[in-house]
mmCIF file of the N, C-alpha and C atoms, coordinates in Angstrom:
data_MODEL
# 
_entry.id   MODEL 
# 
loop_
_atom_site.group_PDB 
_atom_site.id 
_atom_site.type_symbol 
_atom_site.label_atom_id 
_atom_site.label_alt_id 
_atom_site.label_comp_id 
_atom_site.label_asym_id 
_atom_site.label_entity_id 
_atom_site.label_seq_id 
_atom_site.pdbx_PDB_ins_code 
_atom_site.Cartn_x 
_atom_site.Cartn_y 
_atom_site.Cartn_z 
_atom_site.occupancy 
_atom_site.B_iso_or_equiv 
_atom_site.pdbx_formal_charge 
_atom_site.auth_seq_id 
_atom_site.auth_comp_id 
_atom_site.auth_asym_id 
_atom_site.auth_atom_id 
_atom_site.pdbx_PDB_model_num 
ATOM 1   N N  . MET A 1 1  ? 5.240   3.321   -9.268 1.00 0.00 ? 1  MET A N  1 
ATOM 2   C CA . MET A 1 1  ? 5.382   4.222   -7.727 1.00 0.00 ? 1  MET A CA 1 
ATOM 3   C C  . MET A 1 1  ? 6.562   4.385   -7.843 1.00 0.00 ? 1  MET A C  1 
ATOM 4   N N  . THR A 1 2  ? 7.274   5.387   -7.218 1.00 0.00 ? 2  THR A N  1 
ATOM 5   C CA . THR A 1 2  ? 7.937   5.650   -7.369 1.00 0.00 ? 2  THR A CA 1 
ATOM 6   C C  . THR A 1 2  ? 8.264   6.547   -5.754 1.00 0.00 ? 2  THR A C  1 
ATOM 7   N N  . GLU A 1 3  ? 7.544   6.480   -5.295 1.00 0.00 ? 3  GLU A N  1 
ATOM 8   C CA . GLU A 1 3  ? 6.680   7.285   -4.099 1.00 0.00 ? 3  GLU A CA 1 
ATOM 9   C C  . GLU A 1 3  ? 7.727   6.861   -2.612 1.00 0.00 ? 3  GLU A C  1 
ATOM 10  N N  . ASN A 1 4  ? 8.682   7.533   -1.868 1.00 0.00 ? 4  ASN A N  1 
ATOM 11  C CA . ASN A 1 4  ? 9.655   6.691   -0.577 1.00 0.00 ? 4  ASN A CA 1 
ATOM 12  C C  . ASN A 1 4  ? 8.601   6.983   0.489  1.00 0.00 ? 4  ASN A C  1 
ATOM 13  N N  . ILE A 1 5  ? 7.743   6.069   0.776  1.00 0.00 ? 5  ILE A N  1 
ATOM 14  C CA . ILE A 1 5  ? 6.706   6.057   1.620  1.00 0.00 ? 5  ILE A CA 1 
ATOM 15  C C  . ILE A 1 5  ? 7.188   4.089   2.488  1.00 0.00 ? 5  ILE A C  1 
ATOM 16  N N  . SER A 1 6  ? 7.114   4.057   3.723  1.00 0.00 ? 6  SER A N  1 
ATOM 17  C CA . SER A 1 6  ? 6.822   2.596   4.133  1.00 0.00 ? 6  SER A CA 1 
ATOM 18  C C  . SER A 1 6  ? 5.899   2.504   4.022  1.00 0.00 ? 6  SER A C  1 
ATOM 19  N N  . PHE A 1 7  ? 5.585   1.171   4.182  1.00 0.00 ? 7  PHE A N  1 
ATOM 20  C CA . PHE A 1 7  ? 4.022   0.397   3.425  1.00 0.00 ? 7  PHE A CA 1 
ATOM 21  C C  . PHE A 1 7  ? 3.336   0.644   5.157  1.00 0.00 ? 7  PHE A C  1 
ATOM 22  N N  . GLU A 1 8  ? 3.683   0.751   5.664  1.00 0.00 ? 8  GLU A N  1 
ATOM 23  C CA . GLU A 1 8  ? 2.756   0.873   7.359  1.00 0.00 ? 8  GLU A CA 1 
ATOM 24  C C  . GLU A 1 8  ? 2.493   2.203   7.243  1.00 0.00 ? 8  GLU A C  1 
ATOM 25  N N  . ASN A 1 9  ? 3.091   3.230   6.894  1.00 0.00 ? 9  ASN A N  1 
ATOM 26  C CA . ASN A 1 9  ? 2.689   4.633   6.768  1.00 0.00 ? 9  ASN A CA 1 
ATOM 27  C C  . ASN A 1 9  ? 1.799   4.578   5.724  1.00 0.00 ? 9  ASN A C  1 
ATOM 28  N N  . ALA A 1 10 ? 2.170   3.903   4.774  1.00 0.00 ? 10 ALA A N  1 
ATOM 29  C CA . ALA A 1 10 ? 0.908   4.670   3.317  1.00 0.00 ? 10 ALA A CA 1 
ATOM 30  C C  . ALA A 1 10 ? -0.268  4.042   3.783  1.00 0.00 ? 10 ALA A C  1 
ATOM 31  N N  . LEU A 1 11 ? -0.330  2.238   4.228  1.00 0.00 ? 11 LEU A N  1 
ATOM 32  C CA . LEU A 1 11 ? -1.700  1.685   5.102  1.00 0.00 ? 11 LEU A CA 1 
ATOM 33  C C  . LEU A 1 11 ? -2.250  2.845   6.428  1.00 0.00 ? 11 LEU A C  1 
ATOM 34  N N  . LYS A 1 12 ? -1.776  3.776   6.602  1.00 0.00 ? 12 LYS A N  1 
ATOM 35  C CA . LYS A 1 12 ? -1.900  4.192   7.678  1.00 0.00 ? 12 LYS A CA 1 
ATOM 36  C C  . LYS A 1 12 ? -3.170  5.769   7.331  1.00 0.00 ? 12 LYS A C  1 
ATOM 37  N N  . GLU A 1 13 ? -2.120  5.839   6.160  1.00 0.00 ? 13 GLU A N  1 
ATOM 38  C CA . GLU A 1 13 ? -2.188  7.421   5.622  1.00 0.00 ? 13 GLU A CA 1 
ATOM 39  C C  . GLU A 1 13 ? -3.202  6.563   4.625  1.00 0.00 ? 13 GLU A C  1 
ATOM 40  N N  . LEU A 1 14 ? -4.048  5.795   4.748  1.00 0.00 ? 14 LEU A N  1 
ATOM 41  C CA . LEU A 1 14 ? -5.356  5.055   3.890  1.00 0.00 ? 14 LEU A CA 1 
ATOM 42  C C  . LEU A 1 14 ? -6.062  5.297   4.385  1.00 0.00 ? 14 LEU A C  1 
ATOM 43  N N  . GLU A 1 15 ? -6.073  4.456   5.648  1.00 0.00 ? 15 GLU A N  1 
ATOM 44  C CA . GLU A 1 15 ? -7.332  4.384   6.827  1.00 0.00 ? 15 GLU A CA 1 
ATOM 45  C C  . GLU A 1 15 ? -7.633  5.930   7.414  1.00 0.00 ? 15 GLU A C  1 
ATOM 46  N N  . ASN A 1 16 ? -6.666  6.659   6.940  1.00 0.00 ? 16 ASN A N  1 
ATOM 47  C CA . ASN A 1 16 ? -7.162  8.105   7.612  1.00 0.00 ? 16 ASN A CA 1 
ATOM 48  C C  . ASN A 1 16 ? -8.115  8.523   6.460  1.00 0.00 ? 16 ASN A C  1 
ATOM 49  N N  . ILE A 1 17 ? -7.267  8.396   5.169  1.00 0.00 ? 17 ILE A N  1 
ATOM 50  C CA . ILE A 1 17 ? -8.382  8.797   3.803  1.00 0.00 ? 17 ILE A CA 1 
ATOM 51  C C  . ILE A 1 17 ? -9.927  8.240   4.304  1.00 0.00 ? 17 ILE A C  1 
ATOM 52  N N  . THR A 1 18 ? -9.688  6.986   4.397  1.00 0.00 ? 18 THR A N  1 
ATOM 53  C CA . THR A 1 18 ? -11.267 6.117   4.674  1.00 0.00 ? 18 THR A CA 1 
ATOM 54  C C  . THR A 1 18 ? -11.966 6.663   5.552  1.00 0.00 ? 18 THR A C  1 
ATOM 55  N N  . ILE A 1 19 ? -11.884 6.797   6.673  1.00 0.00 ? 19 ILE A N  1 
ATOM 56  C CA . ILE A 1 19 ? -12.479 7.217   7.757  1.00 0.00 ? 19 ILE A CA 1 
ATOM 57  C C  . ILE A 1 19 ? -12.976 8.935   7.461  1.00 0.00 ? 19 ILE A C  1 
ATOM 58  N N  . GLU A 1 20 ? -12.064 9.653   6.635  1.00 0.00 ? 20 GLU A N  1 
ATOM 59  C CA . GLU A 1 20 ? -12.638 10.609  6.919  1.00 0.00 ? 20 GLU A CA 1 
ATOM 60  C C  . GLU A 1 20 ? -13.615 10.994  4.867  1.00 0.00 ? 20 GLU A C  1 
ATOM 61  N N  . LEU A 1 21 ? -12.979 10.208  3.850  1.00 0.00 ? 21 LEU A N  1 
ATOM 62  C CA . LEU A 1 21 ? -14.702 9.655   3.386  1.00 0.00 ? 21 LEU A CA 1 
ATOM 63  C C  . LEU A 1 21 ? -15.376 9.026   3.805  1.00 0.00 ? 21 LEU A C  1 
ATOM 64  N N  . GLU A 1 22 ? -15.777 8.453   4.655  1.00 0.00 ? 22 GLU A N  1 
ATOM 65  C CA . GLU A 1 22 ? -17.011 7.838   5.883  1.00 0.00 ? 22 GLU A CA 1 
ATOM 66  C C  . GLU A 1 22 ? -18.033 8.817   6.357  1.00 0.00 ? 22 GLU A C  1 
ATOM 67  N N  . LYS A 1 23 ? -16.928 10.096  6.365  1.00 0.00 ? 23 LYS A N  1 
ATOM 68  C CA . LYS A 1 23 ? -17.197 10.849  7.474  1.00 0.00 ? 23 LYS A CA 1 
ATOM 69  C C  . LYS A 1 23 ? -18.656 11.628  6.646  1.00 0.00 ? 23 LYS A C  1 
ATOM 70  N N  . GLY A 1 24 ? -18.489 11.868  5.221  1.00 0.00 ? 24 GLY A N  1 
ATOM 71  C CA . GLY A 1 24 ? -19.204 12.183  4.639  1.00 0.00 ? 24 GLY A CA 1 
ATOM 72  C C  . GLY A 1 24 ? -19.558 13.997  4.374  1.00 0.00 ? 24 GLY A C  1 
ATOM 73  N N  . ASP A 1 25 ? -18.474 14.654  5.646  1.00 0.00 ? 25 ASP A N  1 
ATOM 74  C CA . ASP A 1 25 ? -19.133 15.932  5.231  1.00 0.00 ? 25 ASP A CA 1 
ATOM 75  C C  . ASP A 1 25 ? -18.194 16.663  4.760  1.00 0.00 ? 25 ASP A C  1 
ATOM 76  N N  . ILE A 1 26 ? -16.940 16.291  3.925  1.00 0.00 ? 26 ILE A N  1 
ATOM 77  C CA . ILE A 1 26 ? -16.455 17.331  3.067  1.00 0.00 ? 26 ILE A CA 1 
ATOM 78  C C  . ILE A 1 26 ? -16.808 17.239  1.372  1.00 0.00 ? 26 ILE A C  1 
ATOM 79  N N  . SER A 1 27 ? -16.034 18.738  0.549  1.00 0.00 ? 27 SER A N  1 
ATOM 80  C CA . SER A 1 27 ? -16.619 18.700  -0.445 1.00 0.00 ? 27 SER A CA 1 
ATOM 81  C C  . SER A 1 27 ? -16.279 17.744  -1.295 1.00 0.00 ? 27 SER A C  1 
ATOM 82  N N  . LEU A 1 28 ? -17.015 17.939  -2.604 1.00 0.00 ? 28 LEU A N  1 
ATOM 83  C CA . LEU A 1 28 ? -16.888 16.530  -3.765 1.00 0.00 ? 28 LEU A CA 1 
ATOM 84  C C  . LEU A 1 28 ? -15.031 16.966  -4.204 1.00 0.00 ? 28 LEU A C  1 
ATOM 85  N N  . ASP A 1 29 ? -14.883 17.871  -4.586 1.00 0.00 ? 29 ASP A N  1 
ATOM 86  C CA . ASP A 1 29 ? -13.346 18.367  -4.709 1.00 0.00 ? 29 ASP A CA 1 
ATOM 87  C C  . ASP A 1 29 ? -12.343 17.299  -3.711 1.00 0.00 ? 29 ASP A C  1 
ATOM 88  N N  . LYS A 1 30 ? -12.437 17.711  -2.474 1.00 0.00 ? 30 LYS A N  1 
ATOM 89  C CA . LYS A 1 30 ? -11.603 17.303  -1.469 1.00 0.00 ? 30 LYS A CA 1 
ATOM 90  C C  . LYS A 1 30 ? -11.566 15.564  -1.166 1.00 0.00 ? 30 LYS A C  1 
ATOM 91  N N  . SER A 1 31 ? -13.437 15.152  -1.455 1.00 0.00 ? 31 SER A N  1 
ATOM 92  C CA . SER A 1 31 ? -13.407 13.786  -1.535 1.00 0.00 ? 31 SER A CA 1 
ATOM 93  C C  . SER A 1 31 ? -12.621 13.080  -2.828 1.00 0.00 ? 31 SER A C  1 
ATOM 94  N N  . ILE A 1 32 ? -12.972 14.152  -3.664 1.00 0.00 ? 32 ILE A N  1 
ATOM 95  C CA . ILE A 1 32 ? -12.064 13.134  -5.415 1.00 0.00 ? 32 ILE A CA 1 
ATOM 96  C C  . ILE A 1 32 ? -10.513 13.648  -5.219 1.00 0.00 ? 32 ILE A C  1 
ATOM 97  N N  . GLU A 1 33 ? -9.781  14.236  -4.402 1.00 0.00 ? 33 GLU A N  1 
ATOM 98  C CA . GLU A 1 33 ? -8.818  14.319  -4.193 1.00 0.00 ? 33 GLU A CA 1 
ATOM 99  C C  . GLU A 1 33 ? -8.216  13.588  -3.027 1.00 0.00 ? 33 GLU A C  1 
ATOM 100 N N  . LEU A 1 34 ? -9.266  12.646  -1.751 1.00 0.00 ? 34 LEU A N  1 
ATOM 101 C CA . LEU A 1 34 ? -8.372  12.187  -1.018 1.00 0.00 ? 34 LEU A CA 1 
ATOM 102 C C  . LEU A 1 34 ? -8.821  10.643  -1.877 1.00 0.00 ? 34 LEU A C  1 
ATOM 103 N N  . PHE A 1 35 ? -9.853  10.641  -3.039 1.00 0.00 ? 35 PHE A N  1 
ATOM 104 C CA . PHE A 1 35 ? -9.894  9.375   -3.415 1.00 0.00 ? 35 PHE A CA 1 
ATOM 105 C C  . PHE A 1 35 ? -8.625  8.932   -4.261 1.00 0.00 ? 35 PHE A C  1 
ATOM 106 N N  . GLU A 1 36 ? -8.088  10.035  -5.295 1.00 0.00 ? 36 GLU A N  1 
ATOM 107 C CA . GLU A 1 36 ? -7.393  9.864   -6.070 1.00 0.00 ? 36 GLU A CA 1 
ATOM 108 C C  . GLU A 1 36 ? -5.615  9.744   -5.662 1.00 0.00 ? 36 GLU A C  1 
ATOM 109 N N  . ARG A 1 37 ? -5.792  10.206  -3.916 1.00 0.00 ? 37 ARG A N  1 
ATOM 110 C CA . ARG A 1 37 ? -4.864  9.885   -2.903 1.00 0.00 ? 37 ARG A CA 1 
ATOM 111 C C  . ARG A 1 37 ? -4.605  8.168   -2.417 1.00 0.00 ? 37 ARG A C  1 
ATOM 112 N N  . GLY A 1 38 ? -5.734  7.740   -2.049 1.00 0.00 ? 38 GLY A N  1 
ATOM 113 C CA . GLY A 1 38 ? -6.439  6.703   -1.828 1.00 0.00 ? 38 GLY A CA 1 
ATOM 114 C C  . GLY A 1 38 ? -6.028  5.639   -2.476 1.00 0.00 ? 38 GLY A C  1 
ATOM 115 N N  . ILE A 1 39 ? -6.481  6.133   -4.010 1.00 0.00 ? 39 ILE A N  1 
ATOM 116 C CA . ILE A 1 39 ? -5.847  4.835   -5.308 1.00 0.00 ? 39 ILE A CA 1 
ATOM 117 C C  . ILE A 1 39 ? -4.240  4.989   -4.887 1.00 0.00 ? 39 ILE A C  1 
ATOM 118 N N  . LYS A 1 40 ? -3.346  6.297   -5.102 1.00 0.00 ? 40 LYS A N  1 
ATOM 119 C CA . LYS A 1 40 ? -2.086  5.849   -5.148 1.00 0.00 ? 40 LYS A CA 1 
ATOM 120 C C  . LYS A 1 40 ? -1.622  5.082   -4.164 1.00 0.00 ? 40 LYS A C  1 
ATOM 121 N N  . LEU A 1 41 ? -1.644  5.058   -2.653 1.00 0.00 ? 41 LEU A N  1 
ATOM 122 C CA . LEU A 1 41 ? -1.589  4.770   -1.525 1.00 0.00 ? 41 LEU A CA 1 
ATOM 123 C C  . LEU A 1 41 ? -1.771  2.785   -1.956 1.00 0.00 ? 41 LEU A C  1 
ATOM 124 N N  . SER A 1 42 ? -2.754  2.643   -2.045 1.00 0.00 ? 42 SER A N  1 
ATOM 125 C CA . SER A 1 42 ? -3.305  1.545   -2.921 1.00 0.00 ? 42 SER A CA 1 
ATOM 126 C C  . SER A 1 42 ? -2.397  0.831   -3.379 1.00 0.00 ? 42 SER A C  1 
ATOM 127 N N  . LYS A 1 43 ? -1.874  1.218   -4.139 1.00 0.00 ? 43 LYS A N  1 
ATOM 128 C CA . LYS A 1 43 ? -0.938  0.720   -5.518 1.00 0.00 ? 43 LYS A CA 1 
ATOM 129 C C  . LYS A 1 43 ? 0.904   0.621   -4.663 1.00 0.00 ? 43 LYS A C  1 
ATOM 130 N N  . ILE A 1 44 ? 0.556   1.269   -4.170 1.00 0.00 ? 44 ILE A N  1 
ATOM 131 C CA . ILE A 1 44 ? 1.764   1.825   -3.405 1.00 0.00 ? 44 ILE A CA 1 
ATOM 132 C C  . ILE A 1 44 ? 1.972   0.288   -2.266 1.00 0.00 ? 44 ILE A C  1 
ATOM 133 N N  . CYS A 1 45 ? 1.242   0.111   -1.559 1.00 0.00 ? 45 CYS A N  1 
ATOM 134 C CA . CYS A 1 45 ? 1.001   -0.725  -0.954 1.00 0.00 ? 45 CYS A CA 1 
ATOM 135 C C  . CYS A 1 45 ? 0.793   -2.658  -1.147 1.00 0.00 ? 45 CYS A C  1 
ATOM 136 N N  . SER A 1 46 ? 0.193   -2.741  -2.547 1.00 0.00 ? 46 SER A N  1 
ATOM 137 C CA . SER A 1 46 ? -0.237  -3.367  -2.992 1.00 0.00 ? 46 SER A CA 1 
ATOM 138 C C  . SER A 1 46 ? 1.407   -4.109  -3.883 1.00 0.00 ? 46 SER A C  1 
ATOM 139 N N  . GLU A 1 47 ? 1.479   -2.797  -3.944 1.00 0.00 ? 47 GLU A N  1 
ATOM 140 C CA . GLU A 1 47 ? 3.467   -3.093  -4.803 1.00 0.00 ? 47 GLU A CA 1 
ATOM 141 C C  . GLU A 1 47 ? 4.538   -3.314  -3.751 1.00 0.00 ? 47 GLU A C  1 
ATOM 142 N N  . LYS A 1 48 ? 5.003   -2.826  -2.795 1.00 0.00 ? 48 LYS A N  1 
ATOM 143 C CA . LYS A 1 48 ? 5.484   -3.205  -1.338 1.00 0.00 ? 48 LYS A CA 1 
ATOM 144 C C  . LYS A 1 48 ? 4.858   -4.940  -1.260 1.00 0.00 ? 48 LYS A C  1 
ATOM 145 N N  . LEU A 1 49 ? 3.757   -5.273  -1.264 1.00 0.00 ? 49 LEU A N  1 
ATOM 146 C CA . LEU A 1 49 ? 3.429   -6.636  -0.440 1.00 0.00 ? 49 LEU A CA 1 
ATOM 147 C C  . LEU A 1 49 ? 3.978   -7.431  -1.376 1.00 0.00 ? 49 LEU A C  1 
ATOM 148 N N  . ASN A 1 50 ? 3.445   -7.314  -2.831 1.00 0.00 ? 50 ASN A N  1 
ATOM 149 C CA . ASN A 1 50 ? 3.891   -8.249  -4.044 1.00 0.00 ? 50 ASN A CA 1 
ATOM 150 C C  . ASN A 1 50 ? 5.581   -8.041  -3.497 1.00 0.00 ? 50 ASN A C  1 
ATOM 151 N N  . ASN A 1 51 ? 6.691   -6.955  -3.517 1.00 0.00 ? 51 ASN A N  1 
ATOM 152 C CA . ASN A 1 51 ? 7.991   -6.825  -3.521 1.00 0.00 ? 51 ASN A CA 1 
ATOM 153 C C  . ASN A 1 51 ? 8.317   -7.824  -2.300 1.00 0.00 ? 51 ASN A C  1 
ATOM 154 N N  . ALA A 1 52 ? 7.696   -8.003  -1.252 1.00 0.00 ? 52 ALA A N  1 
ATOM 155 C CA . ALA A 1 52 ? 7.892   -8.570  -0.224 1.00 0.00 ? 52 ALA A CA 1 
ATOM 156 C C  . ALA A 1 52 ? 7.641   -10.212 -0.375 1.00 0.00 ? 52 ALA A C  1 
ATOM 157 N N  . LYS A 1 53 ? 6.761   -10.628 -1.241 1.00 0.00 ? 53 LYS A N  1 
ATOM 158 C CA . LYS A 1 53 ? 6.367   -12.047 -1.088 1.00 0.00 ? 53 LYS A CA 1 
ATOM 159 C C  . LYS A 1 53 ? 7.284   -12.042 -2.440 1.00 0.00 ? 53 LYS A C  1 
ATOM 160 N N  . GLN A 1 54 ? 7.875   -11.945 -3.397 1.00 0.00 ? 54 GLN A N  1 
ATOM 161 C CA . GLN A 1 54 ? 9.043   -11.945 -4.020 1.00 0.00 ? 54 GLN A CA 1 
ATOM 162 C C  . GLN A 1 54 ? 10.149  -12.387 -3.701 1.00 0.00 ? 54 GLN A C  1 
ATOM 163 N N  . LYS A 1 55 ? 10.222  -11.609 -2.256 1.00 0.00 ? 55 LYS A N  1 
ATOM 164 C CA . LYS A 1 55 ? 11.732  -11.604 -1.776 1.00 0.00 ? 55 LYS A CA 1 
ATOM 165 C C  . LYS A 1 55 ? 11.314  -12.936 -1.219 1.00 0.00 ? 55 LYS A C  1 
ATOM 166 N N  . ILE A 1 56 ? 10.508  -13.539 -0.170 1.00 0.00 ? 56 ILE A N  1 
ATOM 167 C CA . ILE A 1 56 ? 10.380  -14.507 0.437  1.00 0.00 ? 56 ILE A CA 1 
ATOM 168 C C  . ILE A 1 56 ? 10.281  -15.892 -0.535 1.00 0.00 ? 56 ILE A C  1 
ATOM 169 N N  . ILE A 1 57 ? 9.791   -16.120 -1.485 1.00 0.00 ? 57 ILE A N  1 
ATOM 170 C CA . ILE A 1 57 ? 9.666   -16.593 -2.371 1.00 0.00 ? 57 ILE A CA 1 
ATOM 171 C C  . ILE A 1 57 ? 11.093  -16.861 -2.971 1.00 0.00 ? 57 ILE A C  1 
ATOM 172 N N  . SER A 1 58 ? 12.090  -16.228 -3.265 1.00 0.00 ? 58 SER A N  1 
ATOM 173 C CA . SER A 1 58 ? 13.514  -16.250 -3.340 1.00 0.00 ? 58 SER A CA 1 
ATOM 174 C C  . SER A 1 58 ? 13.923  -16.803 -2.244 1.00 0.00 ? 58 SER A C  1 
ATOM 175 N N  . LEU A 1 59 ? 14.023  -16.480 -0.962 1.00 0.00 ? 59 LEU A N  1 
ATOM 176 C CA . LEU A 1 59 ? 15.006  -17.112 0.235  1.00 0.00 ? 59 LEU A CA 1 
ATOM 177 C C  . LEU A 1 59 ? 14.086  -18.501 0.150  1.00 0.00 ? 59 LEU A C  1 
ATOM 178 N N  . ASP A 1 60 ? 12.739  -18.730 0.037  1.00 0.00 ? 60 ASP A N  1 
ATOM 179 C CA . ASP A 1 60 ? 13.044  -19.579 0.395  1.00 0.00 ? 60 ASP A CA 1 
ATOM 180 C C  . ASP A 1 60 ? 12.924  -21.334 -0.871 1.00 0.00 ? 60 ASP A C  1 
ATOM 181 N N  . GLU A 1 61 ? 12.898  -20.650 -1.614 1.00 0.00 ? 61 GLU A N  1 
ATOM 182 C CA . GLU A 1 61 ? 14.226  -21.708 -2.791 1.00 0.00 ? 61 GLU A CA 1 
ATOM 183 C C  . GLU A 1 61 ? 15.210  -21.266 -2.430 1.00 0.00 ? 61 GLU A C  1 
ATOM 184 N N  . ALA A 1 62 ? 16.571  -20.268 -2.075 1.00 0.00 ? 62 ALA A N  1 
ATOM 185 C CA . ALA A 1 62 ? 17.212  -20.764 -1.896 1.00 0.00 ? 62 ALA A CA 1 
ATOM 186 C C  . ALA A 1 62 ? 17.922  -21.333 -1.219 1.00 0.00 ? 62 ALA A C  1 
ATOM 187 N N  . GLU A 1 63 ? 16.434  -21.560 0.403  1.00 0.00 ? 63 GLU A N  1 
ATOM 188 C CA . GLU A 1 63 ? 16.888  -22.232 1.173  1.00 0.00 ? 63 GLU A CA 1 
ATOM 189 C C  . GLU A 1 63 ? 16.639  -23.426 0.913  1.00 0.00 ? 63 GLU A C  1 
ATOM 190 N N  . SER A 1 64 ? 15.896  -24.268 0.407  1.00 0.00 ? 64 SER A N  1 
ATOM 191 C CA . SER A 1 64 ? 15.540  -25.036 -0.544 1.00 0.00 ? 64 SER A CA 1 
ATOM 192 C C  . SER A 1 64 ? 16.672  -25.716 -1.189 1.00 0.00 ? 64 SER A C  1 
ATOM 193 N N  . GLU A 1 65 ? 17.693  -25.126 -2.337 1.00 0.00 ? 65 GLU A N  1 
ATOM 194 C CA . GLU A 1 65 ? 18.314  -25.100 -2.818 1.00 0.00 ? 65 GLU A CA 1 
ATOM 195 C C  . GLU A 1 65 ? 19.630  -26.008 -2.145 1.00 0.00 ? 65 GLU A C  1 
ATOM 196 N N  . GLU A 1 66 ? 19.793  -24.895 -0.897 1.00 0.00 ? 66 GLU A N  1 
ATOM 197 C CA . GLU A 1 66 ? 20.532  -25.588 0.291  1.00 0.00 ? 66 GLU A CA 1 
ATOM 198 C C  . GLU A 1 66 ? 20.776  -26.566 0.675  1.00 0.00 ? 66 GLU A C  1 
ATOM 199 N N  . ASN A 1 67 ? 19.487  -27.012 1.263  1.00 0.00 ? 67 ASN A N  1 
ATOM 200 C CA . ASN A 1 67 ? 19.086  -28.603 1.714  1.00 0.00 ? 67 ASN A CA 1 
ATOM 201 C C  . ASN A 1 67 ? 18.927  -29.279 1.091  1.00 0.00 ? 67 ASN A C  1 
ATOM 202 N N  . THR A 1 68 ? 19.303  -29.314 -0.926 1.00 0.00 ? 68 THR A N  1 
ATOM 203 C CA . THR A 1 68 ? 18.789  -30.800 -1.113 1.00 0.00 ? 68 THR A CA 1 
ATOM 204 C C  . THR A 1 68 ? 20.547  -30.898 -1.689 1.00 0.00 ? 68 THR A C  1 
# 
């Protein structure tokens, strides 16, 4: 994913999409469009979380090496 959106904004948009889809009062085409956007946002959030996790692991390892 190369879309430049913060984790927080992606999560908020994903929450809004979920609310819209749960209402059930939108067309099938719009539902599919929102679902596709939700999938993309979900992948963005997952990538950002994985990157953060890797950074924390690296920082923790660096700290551990400094203390030994």
